[in-house]
C-alpha positions in Angstrom: 135.4 109.5 62.7 132.6 112.0 62.3 129.3 111.5 61.1 127.2 114.4 59.6 123.8 114.7 58.0 121.8 117.5 56.5 118.5 115.8 57.8 119.6 114.7 61.4 121.2 116.9 64.0 122.3 115.8 67.4 119.9 116.5 70.1 117.2 118.0 67.5 113.8 116.7 66.4 113.9 114.5 63.3 111.6 115.7 60.6 108.3 113.8 59.7 109.1 112.7 56.5 112.1 110.4 57.8 109.3 108.7 60.3 107.8 105.4 59.6 104.2 105.4 57.8 102.5 104.1 61.2 103.7 107.6 62.4 102.4 109.8 59.7 105.9 109.9 57.9 107.1 108.8 54.5 109.7 106.4 55.9 112.5 108.2 53.9 116.0 107.1 54.8 118.1 110.3 56.0 121.5 111.3 54.2 124.4 110.3 56.1 128.2 111.2 55.3 131.2 110.0 57.3 134.8 111.1 57.5 138.2 110.7 59.4 138.1 106.9 58.5 140.6 104.9 60.4 143.2 102.8 58.4 142.4 99.6 57.8 138.8 100.3 57.2 137.3 97.9 54.3 133.8 98.3 54.9 131.2 100.3 56.8 127.9 99.3 58.5 125.0 101.6 59.4 122.8 101.0 62.5 119.7 103.2 63.8 118.6 102.2 67.2 115.9 103.7 69.7 117.0 102.8 73.3 114.0 104.4 74.9 111.4 101.9 73.1 109.1 100.2 75.7 110.5 96.8 74.9 113.3 96.2 77.5 115.9 96.1 74.7 115.2 99.2 72.7 114.3 99.1 68.9 116.4 98.4 66.0 115.7 100.7 62.9 118.2 99.8 60.3 121.0 97.4 60.1 123.1 97.6 57.0 126.5 95.9 56.2 129.1 95.6 53.7 128.9 99.3 52.4 132.2 99.3 50.8 135.2 101.1 52.2 135.4 103.6 49.3 131.9 104.9 50.1 131.7 107.8 52.5 127.8 108.6 52.2 124.6 107.5 51.7 121.9 109.8 49.9 118.4 110.7 51.2 116.0 108.0 50.4 118.8 105.6 49.0 119.6 103.7 47.3 122.3 101.8 49.1 125.2 100.4 47.1 125.0 97.3 45.2 126.0 94.3 47.6 125.0 95.9 50.8 122.9 93.7 53.0 120.1 95.0 55.2 118.8 92.8 57.8 115.4 92.3 59.4 114.5 95.3 61.8 112.3 95.2 64.9 109.6 96.1 62.2 109.8 92.7 60.9 111.3 93.8 57.5 114.7 94.3 56.1 115.9 98.1 55.3 115.3 101.4 56.6 112.3 101.7 59.1 112.0 105.3 60.5 110.8 106.7 64.1 107.4 105.5 65.2 107.3 105.7 69.0 104.3 105.4 71.1 102.9 108.9 72.0 104.6 110.4 74.8 108.1 112.1 75.6 110.5 111.9 72.6 112.9 108.9 71.9 116.4 109.1 71.0 117.3 107.5 67.6 121.0 106.9 67.4 122.4 106.9 63.9 125.9 105.2 63.9 128.3 104.2 61.2 130.7 101.6 61.9 134.3 101.3 60.2 135.0 97.6 59.8 138.2 95.4 58.8 136.3 93.3 56.6 135.2 93.8 52.9 132.2 91.3 54.0 130.8 91.1 57.4 131.7 87.3 58.3 128.1 86.5 58.9 125.8 84.3 56.7 122.7 85.6 55.3 120.6 83.4 57.9 122.4 85.2 60.8 120.1 87.0 63.1 120.1 90.8 63.5 121.5 90.4 67.0 124.3 88.1 65.6 125.0 90.8 63.1 125.0 93.6 65.6 127.4 91.6 67.7 129.8 91.1 65.0 129.9 94.8 64.1 130.5 95.7 67.6 133.1 93.1 68.4 135.2 94.0 65.4 134.6 97.8 64.9 137.6 100.1 64.0 135.9 103.1 64.9 132.3 104.4 65.1 130.4 107.8 65.2 126.8 108.6 65.9 124.2 111.3 65.6 121.4 111.1 67.9 118.1 112.7 66.5 114.8 113.0 68.6 111.2 112.2 67.7 107.9 112.2 69.5 104.2 111.8 68.7 102.2 113.8 70.9 99.7 111.8 73.1 
């Protein structure tokens, strides 16, 4: 698989408009497009993760599942397709939450698309974000990532 974006470039700074309001941004989700999907893909999931957050376990910025297998892109700012389920992020709300690291060195923001063999991820709406992420990773057919950087000067 391959993941591309006009907004996010591997190893490059992420524009402020994609950052969370607490960082001075507008919390606009970036455009994402994927190709070279493996046979058997019935749906996709999108995750965004900051492994550098000072929490001991990183910070989850977006967990979206049940993106139909016929969809190969998401536009900047959304909306997500009807039927997509979005889980509560580490911000405490469901949906996209942009970068907002503490002041200091740049953090990495790993944007990943996961190809899945299910039309609907086999978890109930009451599942935790950790349970959803486990189910994604335990069942993905393939994945692709782009890692952007964001920092707040301190």
